N, C-alpha and C positions, 0 to 999 in steps of 0.2 A: 600298617593298616590302623584304623581307629576301632578299638574294641570297647563296647560298653557292657558291663556286667551288672545284673541286678542280683545281689546276694545278701547274706545276713549281716556281716560286718567285716570290714578290712581293718578297722582301727581298734577294735575291741575283741579280746578273746573271752570276755565274760559270758558264760553260758553259750559259747560259740566255738565248738571244737574244730570248725573248718577254718578258723582264722589263720593258723600256721600254713595250711595248704594254699589259701588264697594269696597270702603274702609271698610265699616262695615262688609260686607259679607266675603271678602277675609281675613280680620283680624281674623274673627271668624273661618273660615276654617283652617287657619294656627294654631289657638289655638286648633283645634281638631287633629293636627298632620300632616296636608297636607303641602307639599312644593308647592309654587305658583310662577309661572313666569307670568308677565303681559307685553304684547307687545303692544306698542302704537305708533302712528305716530307723527312726529313733524309737527303739522298742527294747523291752526287757532290761532296762537300765544299762544297756551297753554303752551308751554315750556318757553316762555318769561314771563308768568304770573302764575308760579307755586305757590301754597300755601302750598306745602310740600317742605321745604327748602332742605331736604335730602330724598333720597329714603327710604320708610318705611322698618322696620325690618321684617315685615311679608310677603314681596314679593320681588322677584328680578324684577326690572323694566328695560325693554329694549326698547329704543327709536329708531325707524327706519325712514329713510327719502327717500329711493329710492325703486324702484321695486325689484332690485336685493337683497337689504337687506331684504325686505319683503319675498321674495321667500326663501331665506336662513333660515329665522326664521321659516317659515312653515315646512321646512325639519327638522330643529333642533327640533321643537316641537314634530313632530311625531316620531322622533328617541328617545326622552328622556321622553316623557310624558305618563301617564296612560289615561288622558283625555285631549283633545284639544277642547277648548270652544270658538266659535266665537260669540262675542256680536254684537247686532245690533247697528247701529248709530256710527260706528267708524269714519265716515266722509270722509275717504280716502280709495279707493279701496275696498269698501264694497262688491260689486258683485264678485270681484276676490277672496277675502278671503272666502266668502260663498261657492263659487264653489270649491276652493282648499281644504277646510276642508271637505265638503260633499263628494267629490269624493274619499277621502281616508278612508271613513268609511268601516268597515269590516276587517281592519287590526288589529295590536296589540293594538293600541291606540283607545279608544272609542272617539266618537265625540258628541258634543252638540252645540245647538244654544241657546244663552241666549238673549231673546228679552226684552230689557228695554223699549220698546214702542210698545207692541203687538197690541193695537187697531189700531195704525197708519200702522204698517206692514201689518196686515190683510186687512185693507181698501185699501192699495196700490195694493196688489196682486189681490184682488177681482176686482179692476177697470181696471187692465191691463193684458189681457190674455197672453201677451208676456213677462211678468215679469219672469226672469229666476229663481227667488227664489222658484217659485211654484214647480219646479221639484226637488229642493234640499231638501225640507222638509221631504219626506219619507226616505231620505238617512241618516239623522242624527240619532244616537242612542237615543237621548233625546232632547226634547225642554223644556227649562226653560223660564218662564216669570216672570217679577217682578210685575205683576198685571193682572187684567182682569177676574179672577175667572172663574166660569162655562161657560160663553159665549165664552171666549177666548179659553179655553180647548176644547170645542166642535168644534169651528171653526178650530183650528189646527188639530184636529182629522179628520175633514172633508177633509182637504187638505192632509191627509195621514200620519200625524205624528205618529211614533211608540208609543210615550208616550209624554205627556205634563204635566208639573208640575209647578204651580205658586210658586215662592219663593218671597214673598212680601217684600217691603221695611220694615225697622225696626228701632229700637232705638239702638244706641251704648252708653251704660251708661257712659263709660269713656270719651266720646266726647260731648254728649248732656246732659247737666245738668243745674240746676238752677244757676244763677249768683247773688251773694250777692253784695249789695252796689251800684247797678245801679239805678239811678233815673228814675221813670216812667214819661216820657216827652210827650208821644203820646197816643192817644186813641186807635188806631188800626194800625197794620203793615201788609203790604203785601210784600213778597220777591219772585220774579220770573222773569226770562228773558222774553223779548218781543218776542213772537212766534206767527206766523200767526193763528194757530188754537186755541189760547187762548186769543188773543187780544180783541175780541168782548166781551168775558166774563169778562175780566179785566175792560173794559170800563163800563160794567154794574155793577159788584159787588164792584169795588173799586172807579173808578172815579165818577160814577153817585151817589154812596153812599156819597162820599165826598161832592159833590155839594148839596146833600139833607140836610147835617148838617154842614154848614160852620163854626159853632162855635166850632167844634171839630178838633183835630189835627190828620192828616193821614200821615203815613210814608211809603215810597216806596223804595225798593231795587231791584237790578237786572240790567242786561245789556239791552241796547236798548231803554230805556224810555227817555233818554236825547234828543231824536229826537222829542219828543212830545212837541208841543208849546202851547197847550191849557189846561194844567193841572189846576185844581182848585187851588185857592190861598192858601188853607189850607193843601196842599200836600207838604211835604218835600221829595226831591229825593236824595238818597244816591249813586246811581250808583252801580257798582259791589261790593258785600260784600263778602270778603274772608271767607271761612268756619270757620276759627279761630275766627271770630268776630260774628258769628251767635248767640251764647248764649247771648252775651251782647246786641246785637240788639234786640233779642226776649224780653229780660228783660226790654227794654226801652219803651215797649208798653203794655197797659192794656189788649188788645185783639190782637191775631194773626190770620190773614185771610189766608185761603187756597183757591185758585182758580184753578180748574183743567181744562185741555184742553178738547175741544169738544169731541174728540174720547174717552177719558177716562170716561167722563160723560155718553156717549151713551152706553158704554159697562158695566159700573159699576165695582165694586170691584177693583178699581184702585187708592188706596190711594197714594198721592204724598210723596216723600221722606221727604219733609218739614213737613208733618203732624206728623211723628214720631220724627223728630228732635225737633219740637216745644213742643211736649208732653214731651220729655226728659228734656226740660227747664222749665217744669211745667207752660207753657203758657196756658192761656184760649183761646182755638181755636174756630174760626168760620169757617165753611166750606160751600162751595156751596153744594147743595143737589145732591146726586147720589145714585143709588141703591147699597146696600151692606154696607153702612157706619156702620150700627148697628152690623156687624160682627167684627168690629175693635174697635169702641168706642160707648158707650151708649149716644145717643142724649139727650141733656138736663141735663145730669149728668157728662159726661166726655168730651163732645164736644157740641158746639152749631151749629145748621144747619140753613142756610138761603137760600131761593129760589129766592130772588130778591134784588135789590138795596135798596128797601124800608125796607126789613127785616134786611139787614145789618145795615142800618141807625138806625133802632129801637133798635137793640142790642147795638150799640155804645152809644145810649142815656140812655138805661135802665140798663145795666149790671154794677153794682157798683164794687168797688175794692174787697169787701168781697166775693161776688159771683164769681168774676173772679178768685180769689185765690183758692176758693173751687173747682171750675171746673178744674182749672189747676192742682191742686194736685191730683184729682181723675183721670185725664187723664194720668198723669205721673205714678201713681200706676198701672193703666191698662197696660200701655206700658211695664213697668218693669216686669209685671207678664206674659204677653202673646206675646209681640211684640219686643223681643230683637234679635239682629243679631245672638246671640248664638243659639237661638231656630231655626232661619231660616237656619243657617249653619248645624245644626243637621238634619234638614229635607232634605237639599240638600245632605248631607253626606250619608244618608240612600239610596238615589237614586243612587249615584255614586258607592256605594259598592254593590248594588244589582246585581243579575244575569242579563246579557244582555237581552234586549227586542228584540225578534225576529220580523222581518218584517212580515207584514200580507201576 
């Protein structure tokens, strides 16, 4: 089938945490025989900070800059596509795109909403009775989410979704893999952009943990943290880390820390993209605690779980190289068995090819 996505960016991960997810999923969908067009705006300096030097072979990428170009792409998408998929968090004209895709439901092309931040979306519409997205939800033929599990599915169904299917983040074995020859220079790494609904958790699980064990080396990557003036002295800050460097940066630390945003923790079943990326690199991961983690990795065997800065600090002190390697290898094996983008794409493909879901 021909699938057209309207999303944030496929070619740039700059201020775009969904890039890895889009690349892995769309590449796998292309591998199943689908033709994919990805429409993205020229916004937030993403085009100036591309980390794909050329457009990928698995998708046609179209960059638009004006409302007229946007509207023309919408018409083109519905003329040539079997499915038109509006992703959340485009960053420019989200409301207009959501309305334009939803109002064309019922025609030849099927419509879907792909929510790459379902907990935040659902929290937003629950808090704002005037949010226009409320009325669009029942009009889409399908809602996909990349996390949230049963709580998110139930909430979308409560808002009238015809069907809601989580398509979780995953591992791309060709992209996320162990790196040989990289010296382990740091005890623990955290990579993540500075976001309002994660900042307090980063302060707790990373910065306070660093302060609790000043004799250990902490490494920080991601946009926005350069503004912080009170980092502990044992923290090294890298700034933005292009996706092509992630494997090597993962390999430079004995432990890799995952810190999820508030809404993801509250909903559960919301593993971050970085979790599978680090698993692919055979990194020994430490994650903050959230409901549903055991559905993805076995705590204590394939991943380590911490509920506080004190527990992170304890793991930094106590997990030696041998145990870290053992857990990292087990996490990679689990990801390769159960959590590849090929498996996710097959799940999505089954939904796309199924008979249309009738409105209630």
